[in-house]
C-alpha positions as CSV (number, residue, x, y, z in Angstrom):
1,M,-18.0,54.0,-24.5
2,P,-18.3,52.4,-20.9
3,V,-16.5,50.1,-19.0
4,Q,-18.5,46.5,-19.6
5,T,-18.2,42.8,-18.7
6,I,-17.1,41.2,-22.2
7,F,-18.3,37.9,-21.8
8,N,-21.8,36.3,-21.2
9,S,-21.8,32.2,-19.9
10,S,-25.0,30.7,-19.1
11,I,-25.6,26.5,-18.7
12,A,-28.3,25.5,-21.2
13,N,-31.3,23.3,-20.2
14,G,-32.0,21.7,-23.9
15,A,-34.7,23.7,-23.9
16,T,-33.8,27.5,-24.2
17,T,-32.7,28.8,-27.2
18,V,-32.5,32.9,-26.4
19,F,-29.2,33.7,-24.7
20,P,-28.6,37.8,-23.8
21,Y,-25.3,39.2,-24.0
22,G,-24.9,42.4,-22.1
23,F,-21.9,44.2,-24.0
24,L,-21.8,46.5,-27.1
25,I,-20.7,45.1,-30.3
26,T,-19.7,47.2,-33.3
27,A,-20.6,44.3,-35.3
28,E,-22.0,40.4,-35.5
29,E,-18.7,39.3,-36.1
30,D,-17.4,41.1,-33.3
31,L,-19.0,38.4,-31.1
32,Q,-17.8,35.1,-31.1
33,V,-20.5,32.2,-29.8
34,S,-19.1,29.2,-28.2
35,V,-20.7,25.8,-27.3
36,A,-19.4,23.0,-25.6
37,G,-16.2,24.7,-25.6
38,V,-16.6,24.3,-29.5
39,V,-16.6,28.1,-31.2
40,V,-20.0,27.7,-34.0
41,T,-20.3,30.1,-36.5
42,T,-23.9,29.0,-37.9
43,G,-26.9,27.9,-36.6
44,F,-28.4,31.3,-34.6
45,T,-28.9,34.5,-35.2
46,V,-27.5,38.2,-33.4
47,S,-29.5,41.4,-32.2
48,G,-28.5,43.9,-30.2
49,V,-25.4,44.9,-32.9
50,G,-24.6,48.6,-31.9
51,D,-26.6,48.5,-28.5
52,E,-24.6,49.5,-25.3
53,G,-26.9,47.0,-23.6
54,G,-26.1,44.2,-25.5
55,G,-28.8,42.0,-27.2
56,N,-29.5,38.0,-27.8
57,V,-28.3,35.6,-29.6
58,T,-31.2,32.9,-30.6
59,F,-30.2,29.5,-31.2
60,S,-32.9,27.4,-34.1
61,V,-31.9,24.3,-32.2
62,A,-31.8,24.8,-28.6
63,P,-28.6,23.9,-26.9
64,L,-28.3,20.5,-25.1
65,D,-28.8,20.0,-21.7
66,T,-25.8,21.0,-19.0
67,Q,-24.2,22.4,-22.2
68,K,-22.0,25.7,-21.6
69,V,-23.1,28.1,-23.4
70,L,-20.4,30.9,-24.0
71,L,-20.9,35.1,-25.6
72,E,-17.8,36.7,-25.7
73,L,-16.4,39.8,-27.1
74,F,-13.5,39.3,-29.8
75,P,-13.6,42.2,-32.2
76,I,-12.1,41.5,-35.5
77,L,-8.9,43.5,-35.8
78,K,-9.3,45.2,-38.3
79,R,-10.3,49.0,-39.7
80,T,-13.5,49.2,-41.0
81,T,-13.8,53.2,-42.3
82,D,-11.9,54.6,-44.5
83,Y,-12.2,58.7,-44.1
84,Q,-11.9,60.9,-47.4
85,Q,-10.3,63.9,-47.8
86,F,-12.2,66.8,-47.3
87,G,-15.0,64.5,-46.7
88,D,-17.6,64.3,-44.2
89,W,-17.1,64.1,-40.2
90,L,-20.1,62.1,-38.9
91,A,-19.9,62.5,-35.3
92,T,-22.3,58.6,-35.4
93,V,-19.6,57.8,-38.0
94,A,-16.6,58.7,-35.4
95,N,-18.2,57.4,-32.5
96,L,-18.2,54.1,-34.1
97,D,-15.1,53.8,-35.0
98,F,-13.5,54.7,-32.2
99,D,-15.7,52.5,-29.9
100,R,-14.3,49.8,-31.9
101,L,-10.4,50.8,-31.0
102,V,-12.0,51.0,-27.2
103,L,-13.4,47.1,-28.1
104,M,-9.9,46.0,-29.1
105,M,-8.8,47.3,-26.1
106,Q,-10.9,45.6,-24.1
107,R,-11.0,42.4,-25.5
108,A,-6.8,42.3,-25.3
109,F,-6.5,43.8,-21.5
110,R,-8.8,41.1,-20.6
111,D,-6.6,38.4,-22.1
112,I,-3.5,39.9,-20.7
113,T,-4.6,40.2,-17.2
114,Q,-5.5,36.1,-17.4
115,S,-2.0,35.5,-18.7
116,L,0.9,34.6,-17.0
117,R,2.9,37.6,-15.9
118,L,5.4,38.9,-13.4
119,E,5.3,41.4,-10.7
120,V,5.7,44.9,-12.0
121,D,8.9,45.4,-9.9
122,S,10.7,42.4,-11.1
123,S,13.2,42.2,-13.2
124,A,13.7,39.0,-14.2
125,S,12.4,38.0,-18.1
126,A,9.8,35.6,-18.8
127,L,10.6,35.2,-22.2
128,L,10.0,31.3,-23.4
129,P,13.3,29.9,-25.4
130,T,12.4,28.2,-28.8
131,P,10.8,24.8,-27.7
132,V,12.4,21.5,-27.9
133,A,10.9,18.1,-27.4
134,N,10.6,16.4,-24.9
135,K,12.3,19.1,-22.1
136,A,10.6,20.6,-19.3
137,L,10.4,24.6,-18.4
138,F,11.9,25.7,-15.9
139,W,13.2,29.0,-13.4
140,N,17.4,29.4,-13.9
141,S,19.6,28.9,-10.9
142,T,19.2,32.4,-10.4
143,G,15.2,32.5,-11.1
144,D,16.0,35.7,-13.3
145,A,15.3,33.8,-16.8
146,I,13.6,30.6,-17.6
147,E,15.4,27.3,-18.9
148,Y,15.0,24.5,-20.5
149,R,15.9,21.0,-18.4
150,D,15.8,17.3,-19.0
151,L,12.5,15.1,-18.0
152,S,14.6,12.7,-16.5
153,S,16.2,15.4,-13.6
154,V,12.2,15.7,-12.9
155,V,11.1,14.6,-9.7
156,A,7.7,14.3,-10.0
157,V,6.4,12.0,-12.1
158,G,2.6,10.1,-12.9
159,A,1.3,6.7,-12.3
160,D,1.7,5.8,-15.7
161,D,5.5,6.8,-16.0
162,V,5.9,4.9,-13.3
163,H,4.2,2.4,-14.6
164,A,6.3,2.5,-18.3
165,A,9.4,2.3,-16.5
166,T,12.1,-0.1,-16.6
167,S,12.2,-2.6,-14.1
168,K,15.2,-3.0,-12.0
169,A,15.6,-6.9,-10.8
170,T,18.1,-6.3,-8.1
171,L,17.9,-3.3,-5.5
172,V,21.1,-2.4,-3.9
173,D,21.8,-0.3,-0.8
174,A,22.6,3.2,-2.8
175,D,19.4,3.2,-4.5
176,E,17.5,6.1,-3.6
177,L,13.9,6.7,-2.9
178,P,11.8,10.2,-2.8
179,L,10.7,11.7,0.5
180,V,8.3,14.6,1.5
181,D,9.8,15.8,4.8
182,S,7.5,16.5,7.1
183,A,9.9,18.2,9.5
184,A,11.3,20.0,6.9
185,S,8.1,22.7,5.4
186,W,7.2,19.0,3.3
187,V,10.1,19.9,1.4
188,L,11.4,17.0,-0.8
189,K,14.5,15.1,0.2
190,K,15.8,11.6,-0.7
191,F,17.0,8.6,0.7
192,T,18.6,5.0,0.4
193,L,17.8,1.7,0.6
194,T,20.1,1.3,3.6
195,T,18.5,4.2,5.6
196,L,15.2,2.3,4.9
197,W,16.7,-1.3,5.9
198,T,17.8,0.6,9.0
199,W,15.0,2.5,10.1
200,I,13.0,-0.5,9.9
201,K,15.5,-2.5,12.2
202,T,15.0,0.3,14.8
203,H,11.1,-0.1,14.7
204,L,10.9,-3.8,14.3
205,A,13.1,-3.4,18.1
206,A,11.4,-0.8,19.5
207,D,7.5,-1.6,18.7
208,C,8.0,-5.4,18.1
209,G,10.5,-5.3,21.4
210,G,12.9,-7.3,19.2
211,Q,9.9,-10.1,18.6
212,I,8.6,-11.5,15.9
213,K,5.0,-13.1,15.8
214,F,3.5,-16.1,13.9
215,P,-0.3,-16.2,13.8
216,A,-2.5,-18.8,15.8
217,A,-3.2,-20.8,13.3
218,K,-0.7,-22.6,11.3
219,N,0.2,-21.6,7.7
220,S,1.7,-24.1,5.8
221,S,4.4,-24.0,3.3
222,T,5.7,-26.2,0.7
223,D,8.7,-23.7,0.4
224,T,11.6,-25.3,2.0
225,S,13.4,-22.0,2.8
226,T,10.2,-21.0,4.9
227,L,9.6,-21.5,8.7
228,D,6.0,-22.3,8.8
229,E,5.5,-21.9,12.6
230,Y,7.0,-20.8,16.0
231,R,5.1,-22.1,19.1
232,E,6.3,-22.1,23.0
233,M,3.7,-24.9,25.0
234,V,3.5,-26.2,28.5
235,W,1.0,-29.0,29.2
236,T,0.2,-31.7,31.9
237,P,1.7,-34.8,30.6
238,A,0.8,-38.0,32.0
239,F,1.4,-42.0,32.7
240,S,-1.1,-44.4,31.1
241,F,-1.0,-48.2,30.9
242,D,-2.2,-51.6,29.4
243,T,-4.4,-51.0,32.5
244,D,-4.7,-48.2,34.7
245,P,-3.8,-48.6,38.5
246,T,-5.8,-47.4,40.9
247,G,-4.3,-44.1,43.3
248,L,-1.2,-43.1,40.9
249,T,-0.1,-39.7,42.3
250,Y,2.6,-37.4,41.1
251,S,4.2,-34.7,42.9
252,T,5.7,-33.4,39.9
253,Q,4.4,-33.3,36.8
254,V,5.0,-30.8,34.3
255,G,5.8,-30.8,30.3
256,H,6.9,-27.9,28.0
257,A,7.7,-27.9,24.3
258,I,8.7,-25.4,21.4
259,K,8.1,-26.6,18.2
260,I,10.1,-24.2,15.1
261,G,8.7,-25.1,11.7
262,K,7.8,-29.0,11.6
263,F,10.1,-30.4,14.6
264,V,8.9,-30.1,18.3
265,F,11.5,-30.4,21.3
266,V,10.0,-31.6,24.3
267,Q,10.8,-31.7,27.8
268,M,8.6,-33.3,30.8
269,R,9.7,-34.4,34.0
270,F,7.4,-37.4,36.1
271,V,7.8,-37.6,40.1
272,L,5.8,-40.3,41.5
273,T,4.8,-40.0,45.3
274,S,3.3,-43.4,44.5
275,K,2.4,-45.8,41.9
276,G,-0.8,-47.0,42.8
277,A,-1.7,-50.7,43.0
278,G,-3.5,-52.9,40.0
279,G,-1.6,-51.5,37.5
280,V,-0.5,-54.1,34.5
281,G,1.6,-54.1,31.1
282,A,3.3,-50.9,29.2
283,L,4.1,-47.3,30.5
284,Y,2.6,-44.7,27.5
285,V,2.6,-40.8,27.4
286,T,-0.1,-40.4,25.3
287,T,-0.7,-36.9,26.4
288,V,1.7,-35.5,23.9
289,P,1.8,-31.4,22.3
290,L,0.6,-31.6,18.9
291,A,-0.6,-34.9,18.2
292,G,-4.1,-35.9,16.2
293,A,-5.1,-35.3,12.8
294,D,-3.5,-31.6,12.5
295,Y,-0.3,-32.2,14.2
296,A,0.6,-36.4,13.6
297,F,3.8,-38.1,14.2
298,I,6.1,-39.2,11.4
299,E,5.7,-42.7,10.8
300,D,8.7,-43.9,11.4
301,V,9.9,-44.8,14.9
302,S,13.1,-43.4,14.3
303,A,11.7,-39.8,14.1
304,V,11.5,-39.9,18.0
305,L,14.6,-39.1,19.5
306,G,15.8,-38.6,23.0
307,T,16.9,-39.5,26.0
308,A,15.4,-40.2,29.8
309,A,16.9,-39.6,32.8
310,W,16.0,-42.0,35.8
311,G,15.3,-42.6,39.8
312,N,14.5,-45.3,41.8
313,M,13.3,-47.4,39.9
314,T,12.6,-51.4,41.0
315,T,14.4,-52.3,38.3
316,S,18.0,-51.9,37.1
317,L,18.3,-50.0,33.7
318,I,21.5,-49.5,31.4
319,S,19.5,-47.0,29.3
320,L,16.3,-45.4,28.9
321,Q,14.8,-44.2,25.8
322,P,11.4,-42.9,24.1
323,A,9.9,-44.2,21.3
324,R,6.9,-43.8,18.9
325,I,4.0,-45.7,19.1
326,G,1.0,-45.0,17.8
327,S,-0.4,-41.2,16.2
328,G,-0.4,-39.3,19.6
329,A,2.6,-41.5,21.6
330,F,5.2,-42.7,22.9
331,V,6.9,-45.6,25.4
332,F,10.0,-45.7,27.4
333,I,12.4,-48.7,25.9
334,K,14.1,-49.6,28.6
335,V,18.2,-51.5,28.4
336,T,18.8,-53.6,31.2
337,A,22.1,-55.6,30.1
338,A,24.3,-55.3,27.1
339,I,22.5,-55.6,23.5
340,T,23.5,-55.9,20.2
341,S,20.5,-53.7,19.0
342,S,18.6,-50.8,20.3
343,I,15.2,-52.0,20.4
344,G,14.5,-53.5,24.1
345,N,11.7,-53.9,25.8
346,Y,9.3,-51.5,26.9
347,L,9.3,-49.9,30.8
348,T,6.1,-51.2,32.5
349,W,4.0,-50.5,35.6
350,A,6.2,-53.2,37.9
351,D,9.4,-51.1,37.2
352,L,8.0,-48.1,39.0
353,S,8.4,-47.7,42.7
354,D,6.2,-45.2,45.1
355,T,9.4,-42.3,44.6
356,T,10.4,-42.6,40.5
357,R,11.3,-39.7,38.7
358,I,11.8,-39.9,35.4
359,D,13.2,-36.7,33.7
360,C,12.6,-37.0,29.5
361,T,13.4,-34.9,26.8
362,L,12.8,-35.6,22.9
363,V,12.8,-34.3,19.1
364,Y,10.4,-35.2,16.8
365,K,8.5,-34.3,13.2
366,A,5.1,-33.5,12.9
367,T,3.2,-33.1,9.8
368,F,1.3,-30.2,8.7
């Protein structure tokens, strides 16, 4: 009885009907035929029974293309020869009977070698406990026996398990998340939301320099609790009049603004070196940041709040206050005497001298 490989595996092409096997069988029933993982018992014939070189399985209909055809030794565990007292002892009968025993052992040996086994020098027990529903098998804490553990203690879960899990509406700092530690041979660890928040704050400070960056284009929101935008701006403001003078010059002409949400905080300074000649009418500041269709002032004149300090005017003033006109400009309201209303007259070109200075701070609300 030779040592033999007790299976043959082939992939069908949809046309071939004959598939060889290369091992000894003593009866047709010793050969198990599977097609596409399903054991079949009809629709084929077997040749080569008793031949140590094997034989063929011939299908009446060719298996489908790409289907796997597996032929394997699977001897029935039974004895078919009954020796009689003082009966004939024929070599052919005895050899076939002993061959069947070896075939059974070959099959059993292959099944054993393909099973989970302990090392030969292991003292642990691989005996499985009686099955219990919804429990998982684990080695015990001493590593010498298998035990059950509740599935709720198993960390490794699949996507379906996560999807089916109960939601938690309110997180607390002590809630835990799993972590595969790259610095400790990829072992499983855990961390809390408190630890995560500390890590985020540390990296915000380190990676962002303690800064928060808003997008270049505004992202408007109707949520009253959402900060839409922050922007810092520097620009060059200028005076204009009903009729602009010729030769108006500045030694200082600067504007700074900060926009936080919808509110714009502005600081401007003007220092003249010459008021020019031929100017007529009210003084306007039209080069205002964030004016126009996208960032129009709101409608109410009182929406522009601010104060102004002045020097070297030709007119004595009690107060000077900016006020909005139009969608992107404002004027200065001058008060020259005690009045019962905050509305006075516009500051004009005639009120200026060649060295007039105006420092202005104002706040207004832009619409998005």
